[in-house]
C-alpha positions, 0 to 999 in steps of 0.5 A, a space after each residue: 722970219 728968217 733974213 735971207 742973204 741976198 749978197 754977201 755985204 748983207 748982215 748975217 744977224 738982225 737985232 729985234 728989241 734985243 732979240 737977235 734972229 740968225 740967217 737960216 743958214 747959220 749954225 751955232 756950233 759948240 763942244 763940252 767936256 763931260 761936266 758941260 765945260 766949253 772946249 770948242 765953239 765955232 766962229 759963229 758961237 762967238 759972233 751970236 754971243 759977243 764973245 772972243 774964243 778965250 772967253 769961252 774956252 773952259 768955262 761951263 756952256 751955262 754961261 750962255 743960259 738965259 734966266 728965263 729958261 726954266 731948270 726942267 728942260 736941263 734935266 731933261 737934256 742931261 737925263 738923255 745925254 748922259 745915257 749917250 742918246 741925242 736930244 732936240 731942245 728949244 733954247 733960249 739964249 743970253 748974249 755976252 751983251 745981255 741980248 738974247 735969241 732962240 734956237 733949235 739945239 741938237 745935242 749928240 754925245 760923242 764916243 771913244 772906241 769904248 762906247 764911253 761918252 767923252 764929249 757933247 756936241 751942239 748944233 743949233 739953228 734960228 727956231 722957227 717963230 712958231 715953235 718960239 711962240 710954243 715953247 715960250 708960254 710952256 717955259 714960262 710955266 715951268 718957271 713959275 712952278 720952278 720959283 714958287 713950289 720947286 723943279 720937282 714939281 714943274 718935271 710933274 706939270 711938263 710930264 703931265 702936260 706931255 702925257 695928255 699930248 701922249 708924246 715924250 718930249 722927242 716926239 713933242 719936238 718932232 711934232 712941233 718942228 715937222 712942219 718946218 721941214 727941219 731935221 735933226 742938224 746931226 743928219 746933215 753936219 759933217 762932225 769933221 773936228 771931233 778927233 
């Protein structure tokens, strides 16, 4: 459940058993170079992750990766964004304090005038509980396969899982979020800070 702000003095974040739940209007923004090193992050990213700007700039974005996240998902993300295409994914991140949060991330490549990818921008909002529940179960299976067999076996499992649903990964993300009225954040977040 989202924390609804009734007045300006209420906290924007809630902690539930080491889990952080962001308020509905909070958007986490980060920008990386093409190697995945952070070159920009907004105040919400810093607040949620308990970092100072100087601690994250030029650091790999994996700095906030939670160990529960299967590598398979990041393989999919990178395979899509390196083609210059945006993607949505549900990500479990770990903060500098060891807490965690789930976000529905939209990752969008930024291109220069010659259509070359020059950076990646990620916009995240609190993932709905039903989506977290679904993805957490899937991620546990993928992580177990990665640990007991290898990442190729986990990718094959995911492909089979999606094939049974007759969906691509992008279609599955859209399906999971459709009843929650969540659109791709890049549809309405301004890119004014990107040159």
